[in-house]
C-alpha positions in Angstrom: 3.2 16.3 -2.8 3.1 13.5 -5.4 1.1 15.7 -7.8 3.8 18.4 -7.5 6.5 15.8 -8.1 4.8 14.6 -11.3 4.3 18.2 -12.4 8.0 18.7 -12.1 8.7 15.6 -14.1 6.6 16.9 -16.9 8.5 20.1 -17.4 9.3 20.7 -21.1 12.8 19.7 -22.0 14.7 21.4 -24.8 13.7 18.5 -27.1 10.0 18.8 -26.3 8.1 21.9 -27.2 5.6 23.2 -24.6 2.8 22.7 -27.2 3.2 18.9 -26.7 2.4 19.3 -23.0 -0.5 21.6 -23.7 -1.9 19.2 -26.2 -1.6 16.2 -23.8 -3.3 18.3 -21.1 -6.2 19.1 -23.5 -6.6 15.4 -24.2 -6.4 14.7 -20.5 -9.1 17.2 -19.7 -11.3 15.9 -22.5 -10.9 12.3 -21.3 -11.7 13.2 -17.7 -14.8 15.1 -18.9 -15.9 12.1 -21.1 -15.4 9.7 -18.2 -17.4 11.8 -15.7 -20.2 12.3 -18.3 -20.3 8.5 -18.9 -19.5 8.9 -22.6 -17.5 5.7 -22.7 -17.5 5.4 -26.5 -15.9 8.9 -26.7 -13.5 8.0 -23.9 -12.4 4.9 -25.7 -11.8 6.9 -28.9 -9.8 9.5 -26.9 -7.7 6.9 -25.2 -7.0 5.1 -28.5 -5.8 8.4 -29.9 -3.5 9.0 -27.0 -2.1 5.5 -27.4 -1.3 6.2 -31.0 0.4 9.4 -30.0 2.3 7.6 -27.3 3.5 4.8 -29.6 4.7 7.1 -32.3 6.1 9.8 -30.0 9.6 10.5 -29.0 10.8 10.4 -25.4 9.4 13.8 -24.6 6.0 12.9 -25.9 6.0 9.6 -23.9 7.1 11.6 -20.8 4.1 14.0 -21.3 1.6 11.1 -21.8 2.9 9.2 -18.7 3.2 12.2 -16.4 0.0 14.1 -17.4 -2.5 11.8 -19.1 -1.8 8.5 -17.2 -1.3 10.3 -13.9 -4.6 12.1 -14.2 -6.6 8.8 -14.0 -6.1 8.5 -10.3 -8.1 11.7 -9.9 -11.1 10.2 -11.6 -11.3 7.2 -9.3 -12.8 9.0 -6.3 -15.7 10.3 -8.5 -16.6 6.8 -9.8 -18.5 3.9 -8.4 -16.8 0.5 -8.8 -18.8 -0.4 -11.9 -18.1 3.0 -13.5 -14.4 2.6 -12.7 -14.4 -0.8 -14.4 -16.0 0.8 -17.5 -13.3 3.5 -17.5 -10.6 0.8 -17.3 -12.3 -1.2 -20.1 -11.8 1.9 -22.3 -8.0 1.9 -21.7 -5.9 0.2 -24.4 -3.7 -2.4 -22.9 -0.6 -0.4 -23.2 -2.0 2.6 -21.4 -3.6 0.4 -18.7 -0.2 -1.2 -18.1 1.4 2.2 -17.8 -1.3 3.2 -15.3 -0.8 0.0 -13.2 3.0 0.5 -13.2 2.5 4.1 -12.1 0.0 3.3 -9.3 2.1 0.4 -7.9 5.3 2.5 -8.1 3.6 5.3 -6.1 2.2 2.8 -3.6 -1.4 3.9 -4.1 
């Protein structure tokens, strides 16, 4: 249910081309793959790239990052041991980690 709600929130607006959502989804898929493959250097690089996109993006880009990229990290947690999850968290730039915590506490997870 919550996943469906997030997907609805990430619907392209007239100001945000669908390509933005596709690009963020590609980065999300890449980050999840890197995390599950324990490529933490690659994951950190990917997350830093997403943070730069988030910082320089308009409201539509920020919406895509928050509702696609940040939201996806909850789906990695069940596949990680506690130490692995800490390594994933250590790859998150502070701004993205703050967004993640805000999203998790807002959802009551």
